[in-house]
N, C-alpha and C positions, 0 to 999 in steps of 0.2 A: 154735342159737338159745338164748339164755339161758332158764333156767326161769322167772324173773320179770323182765319188761321194764317200763320206765316206763309203757308202755301198759297192761299188766296191772294195775298198781297204780291207775292213773287210772280204768280201767273198773270195777274192783272197788268203787271209792268212789262210783260213780253210784247215785243213790237209785231211779231208775226201773228196775224189773225188766225191762221190755220193752226199754228202751234198752240196758241192761247186756247182755242176751242177744244183741241184734243186733250190738253192738260186739264182743263176744267172737267171734261167728261171723265177722265181717269180719276181725278180727285173725288168726284161724285160717286163713282163706282166703289172706291175704297170706303167712303163714308157709309154707303148702303151695306156693304159686306160687314163692316165693323159693327153696325147697329144690329144686323142679323145675328152675328156671333155673340154680341153682348146679351141679347135676350136669352139665349141658351146658357151662357155663362152665369147669368144671375140665377137662373133656375137651379143649375148645378151647385152653385155656391150655397143657396138656401138648403138644398138637400144635404150637403156635406157638413154644414155648420149647425143646422137647427132641426130640420125635418127628420132626417134619418137617425141622428143621435137620439131624438125624442122617441121614435119608434123602437130603437134598440133598447133604450132605458126601460120603457114600459114592458118590453118583452122580457128583460132580465128580472123585473119585479114580479112577473107573472100576471100583470094586469093587461091581458090580451084585448080586453074591451077598449081600453084607452089606446093601446097600440094601434088598433084598427081604426080608431077615430082621429088619429093624427091627420089622416088624409081628408077627413070630413070636417072636423071642428078645429082641431089644433092648428091646422094650416092657416086659418084666419088670424090667429094670434101671432104666429111667426111672421106672416106677411105684414101685419100692422106694426110689429116691432121694427122691422126693417124700414118700412115707410116712415114711421115716426122718427127713428133715430137718424136716418141718412137723408130723408126726403126723396128716397129712391122709389120710383114706380116700377113694380115688377110686371112681367107679362100677365100674371094672374091678378085679378082684382079681389081683395078680401071682403068678407061680409063683416063689417065692424060691429053690427048689432047682435052677433051670434053669442047668446048667453051660455052656450055649452062649450065655449072655447077651452075651458079647463079640462075637458075630456080630450086630452092629447097635447096639452101645453102646460108645462111645469118647469121647475128649476132643475132640469135634467142634468146639466153639466156640473152642478154641485154634487150630484149623485154618481158621477162617472169619474174614473181615474184619469190622471194626466196622460197616461199611455194611450188611452182611448182616442184622445185628440190627435196624438202623433199618427195614429192609424188613419183616422178620417181625413186628415189634411194632406195625405200623400197624393201626388198627382195621379197615380194610376187608380186611385179610389175616388177620384173627383166625380161627384154626381151619382155615384152608384148606390143602390139599395143596400142596407146593412147585411141582408142575407147573403150577398155575394162578395163580401169583403173578408179576406183572409186575416186572421189574427184577432177578430172580435170573439170574445168568449165570456164565460161567467166571471172571470177574474177582473173584468172591467168594471164591475159593480162595486162602488165604494159605499154608497148609502142608499137604502131603498125607501127612506121616509117620504120622498117626493113622488113616489109612484103609487101612493094610496089613492083611493077614490075621492078624497077631499084634499089631496096634496097640491092641487093646482090653483085653488081659489085665491090664496094670498099672492101667488105669482102673477095671476091674470087680472084679478079684479072682477068687476061685474060682467064684462064682455071684452071682445077684441079691441073695441074702440078705447077702452080704458088703458089697455096696453100701449096703444099708439100715443095717447096723451102722455103717459108716463115716460115713454121712450123719447118723445119730443122734449121733455124736461131733462133728459139724460139721467134718468133714475139709475142709481148705482147698481141695482140688482140686475139690470140688463147689460151692464158694461161688458162682461165677458162674452155675452152672446153677440154683441156688436163687434167686438174685437175678432171673434172667430169668423164672422161673416166677412169682415173687412180684409182678413188675411188673404182671401182668394182674389182680392183686387190690388194686392201689392205688386210692385213693379216686377219682382222676380217671378211671381206666379202668373200674373195676367199677361204681361207683355210677351213673355216667352211663349206661352201657350197660344195666345191669340195670333201672333205672327206666324208661328209654325203651322197652325191649322189652316189659316188663310192661305199661306204660301203653298201648302200641300194641295190646295183646291180640292179638298176631300168631299165637298158638297157641290151640287150643281150651282147653288147660289154663289159659290166662291170662284167659279170658273172665270178666268180673266184677271185675277188679282195680280199675278206675276207680270202680265203685260201692262197693267195699269201702273205698277211700281216702276217698270222699265221706262214708261213714257214720262213719269214724273222725276226720275232720278237726275237727269241733266239739270233740271231747274233746282232741285234740292242740292245738288253738287255745287252749282254756281252760287247759290245763296249762302252756303256755309263754307265755301272754299275747300271742299273735300278733294283729296288727291286721287282716291280710288276711281276706277272706271266703270264700276257696276255695283248695284245695291248688294248683291250676294257677297261680292268681294269686300264691301264695306262692313257688312254685318257679321260675316263668319270668319273663322280662322282660316289659315292657308289650306287646310284640308277640307274646308267647307262642311265641318261636322258640328262645331260648337258655336252657338249664337251668342254674340255680344249683346246682352240685354240692354245695357246703357245706350248703345248705338241704335238698337231697335226702338227704344223709348224716344230717342232723339228724332228718329224718322216719324214716329207716330205723333210726336208733339208738333213737328213741322206740318203734318197733315191736318192737325187740329183735333186729334183723337185724345191725346194725353195733355194734362195740365203741365205747365212749366214748373218744375221743382228745382231744388238746389242741385240735385245730381244732374238734371238736364242742363241747367245753366253751366255746370262744370264741364259737361260734355261739349257744349257750344264753345266755351273758352278753349278747350283742348283742341277742337277742330280748327278754330281760328288761329291758334298758336302754330299748329302743324302746317296750316296753309301759309302763314307768314314765313315759316322756316323753308318751305318748299320754294316759295317765290324768291327768297333770299338766295337759296342755292342756285336756282335757275338763272338769276340775274348775273351770277358769277360764271355761268357756264353757257347754257344754250342761248340765252338772251344777250350774250355779248354782242354789242353793236357791230363789231368788226368781224364776226364769225357768221358765215352763211349756215343756217340750220339745215340746209339740204346736203351740201358737199362738205360741211364742217371745215372749210378753209377760210383763212383770213383774207378778206377782200375789201377793196375800197369802193366797190360799186354795188353794194347791197341796197335794194329798194323794196318798199312795201308792196305787197300783192294787192291789186285793186279788188274790191268786193262790191257786188251789186247791192246787197243789203247786209251791212255789218251787224253782227250780234256779239255783244260783250267786248272784251279787250282783245283786239286783233293786232296789237303792236308787235307781237312776236311772229306774225304771219308775213314773212318776207324771205327773199332769196336774192342771190347775186344775179347780175344780168346774164352771166354765162349759163347758169342753171335755167334761167327764165327762157333763154333762147332754145334750150333743149327740151323744155317742158311744153308739150303740145296741147295739153288739156285746157279747156276754158273753165277751170275751176281752181279754187284754192286747195292745195294738197293737204292743208291742215284741217279745215272745217268744211270743205267741199262746196262752199258758196261759189256762185258764178262770178268769174273774175271780170270778163269783158262783156258787159251787158249790151254794148252797142252791136257786137257781132250777133248776139242772140236776138236782139230786136230786129236786126236786119234779116235774120233767118225767118222770124215770124212774119215779117212783112212779105218776104218772098213766098212763103207758104200760102198766105192769104191771096196773093196775086195769082199764084198757080191754080188755086181752087177756082178763082173767078174765070180765068182764061180757059182752063181745061174743061170746066163745066159747060162752057158755051160750045166747045168743039164736040163734046159728046163721045169722044173716043174711049171705050171701056178700058183699054190698056193704059192710056195716059191717066185716066181717073184712078185706076188701081195703083199707079205709081205714087199718087198722093199719100196713100196709106203707108207706102214704103218710106217716104221722106219723114213721116211722123214717127215711124218705128225706129229710124236711125236716131232721131232726137231722143226717143225713150231709152235707147241703148246707151247713148252717150251720158245721159244724166240719170240712169236707172238707180244709181246708188243714193240719189238724193230726191226722194219723192216730193219734197217741198218745192224744189225747182220745177219739177214737172207740173205740179199743181199751179205754180205761178205762171208758167208758159201757157198752159191750157186756159187759165183765167184771162190772160192777155189776148189770146186768140178769140175767145168768146166775147170779150168786151170790145173787140175791134169793130168800129162802126160799119166798115165795108163788109166784113165777114158776117156780121149780124144781119145786115140787110139781105145779103145773099142767102143766108140760112132761112130767114123767114119767107123769102120768095120761093125757095125750093120746097118748103113745107106746104105752102099754099098750092103750088102747081104740081106737087108730087114729082119733082125733078129726078131724073134717073141717076144723076151724078152722086147723090147720097148713097144710093144702093150700090153702085159700082165702086165707089171709093171706100 
């Protein structure tokens, strides 16, 4: 995973500290889950492209001794081939000095038919042992010359380390093996399978993937100018059945999981173009300066809605004075940000003052009423946890309240219990 991804940059630019922290946590979760998934994916790719075809080939040749040694000696050669060609570290560490690598490692794909690869590369056969794959039979054997007891020496060399060195030089005899392993890391195969498995949360390690994506989507949406309101809507068709692999790759690229490719750059350009089109359409409709976006009437008294902490472009967050007089909530109806912070700060000041005075009086009923006043505040702003977090932080940082709280802890004041 790259050190700095587009998501890292976008999250760092967020002004809200709480939001920035939660998004970083969500991104770290996705990175952890992807790494866990890729470990298993690499093992399955090795099985389907190299390991199991080798076992199957030796089985067809009647060389059962070599078939059973693919797991013991041949595996070292296949692992070294992958590491040498791709620089890819597998979850398993090969023994490069194994001089018996030829017992389970040979030019097996030159001895198998093309139809055999069509069977092994199917998604429903991914990672499976050849014994459980339907369609594999004796007709898959094209040439048995590589399945003899001496057939693997020229393919391997002295040991597995020789294979790795040759693979690092991109020896042509290993080309088809590298291609078959790489197939399982193509966009169409890897991205689709990885997203759907993670999104299904089929393992305990993947629990929380959907929530992490949900937390990150607003930042992703704002970064690329996406018009959809949810990741599932963005990635799937209208029936939520078929995944758009290009868009899934775009999301993984933004998270720092996939490299930027030509197709991803095309997807970025497409989303940017769609965003500009939407903005252009909106500017001729909803964002008409003379039209109130609440009552949709042309007015000459449209004013911007005040925001305590504005995030992003809020130029369209406005309403006519007639609607503003009827709208009683102290929040923007578009983004739910607090509108009149002065009234809220006054409410906080009143709350702190009541805590101070009522704690001195010691009346349990009055102290219990303090909790009610806080509950009313929670009910009013319950749809926006960030506002509640901000209010609570302001209360705790209030010097007068902090002094009162510390004194109560030291003296074991009854007001904390009753309130």
